[in-house]
C-alpha positions in Angstrom: 35.4 -16.5 22.5 31.4 -15.7 23.5 31.9 -12.7 26.0 30.4 -13.2 29.8 27.5 -11.3 28.2 26.7 -13.8 25.6 27.4 -16.7 27.8 25.0 -15.9 30.6 22.0 -15.6 27.8 22.1 -11.6 27.1 19.7 -9.1 27.8 17.3 -11.4 29.1 19.0 -12.9 31.9 20.4 -9.3 32.8 17.7 -7.3 33.4 16.1 -10.8 35.5 19.6 -10.2 37.6 18.9 -6.3 38.4 15.1 -6.6 38.5 16.0 -9.4 41.5 18.8 -7.0 42.7 16.2 -4.3 42.8 14.1 -6.5 44.6 16.6 -7.1 47.6 18.1 -3.4 47.4 14.9 -2.1 47.8 14.5 -4.4 51.2 18.0 -2.9 52.8 18.1 -0.6 55.6 21.6 1.1 54.3 19.9 0.6 50.8 16.4 1.2 50.1 16.3 4.9 50.9 18.4 5.6 48.2 15.2 4.4 45.8 12.5 6.2 47.4 10.8 8.4 44.6 12.4 6.7 42.2 10.8 5.8 38.5 12.1 1.7 39.0 11.3 0.4 35.2 13.8 3.5 33.9 16.0 2.3 36.9 16.5 -0.9 35.8 16.7 -0.1 32.3 19.5 2.1 32.8 21.1 -0.5 35.2 20.6 -3.1 32.8 22.6 -1.2 30.2 25.0 -1.0 32.6 25.7 -4.3 34.1 25.5 -5.3 30.2 28.7 -3.1 29.6 30.3 -4.8 32.4 30.0 -7.9 31.4 31.2 -7.6 27.4 27.8 -6.3 26.3 26.5 -3.5 23.2 25.1 -0.9 25.6 27.8 1.5 26.7 27.9 4.1 29.6 30.6 6.8 30.3 32.4 6.9 33.7 31.2 10.6 33.2 27.7 9.9 33.1 27.7 7.4 36.0 29.5 10.4 37.9 27.2 13.0 36.9 24.0 10.7 38.0 25.2 9.8 41.4 26.6 12.7 43.0 23.5 14.6 43.6 22.7 11.0 45.5 25.9 11.6 48.2 25.5 7.8 48.2 28.8 6.8 51.3 30.8 4.1 51.5 29.0 2.1 53.4 26.5 2.2 50.6 28.3 1.2 47.7 30.0 -1.8 49.8 26.1 -2.9 51.1 24.9 -2.6 47.1 28.2 -4.5 46.4 27.4 -7.2 48.7 23.7 -7.5 47.7 24.9 -7.7 44.3 27.0 -10.2 45.0 24.9 -12.4 46.8 22.4 -11.7 43.7 24.8 -12.9 41.3 25.1 -15.8 43.3 21.4 -16.6 42.8 21.8 -16.6 39.5 24.8 -19.4 39.8 27.2 -17.0 37.8 30.7 -18.9 38.2 32.8 -17.2 40.9 35.5 -15.3 38.9 32.7 -14.1 36.9 31.2 -12.4 39.9 34.8 -11.4 40.8 35.0 -9.3 36.9 31.8 -7.8 37.8 32.5 -6.8 41.2 35.5 -5.5 40.4 34.4 -3.8 37.6 32.3 -1.5 40.1 34.9 -1.2 42.3 37.1 0.6 39.9 34.4 3.0 39.4 33.6 3.5 43.4 34.8 7.1 43.0 32.3 8.0 40.6 29.6 6.9 42.5 30.7 7.7 46.2 30.1 11.3 47.4 29.6 11.6 50.5 
């Protein structure tokens, strides 16, 4: 049985989703500030790999790395919730099935304590 990653077209599709997500995130009054002075191509690459992993793809990120890179950012709960909302909207824009969107968001919610540090 194909993974979600394979069913949606692999890295090519995931990278488009991630780029569209960041277009929306940068416009957000709640989370846009977290991306000031960030090297966006590198961030897009890392996020593409992370979302690919969540979708059953070949990339791998440990929760420890996730925590280490987010801890200095002092991300609060409202910002995390906004990120989930923007990501959900983006996934819907790409016509992903609701159960798949719920799986992706569930994986991110499970890592909330690794990302929220304020």
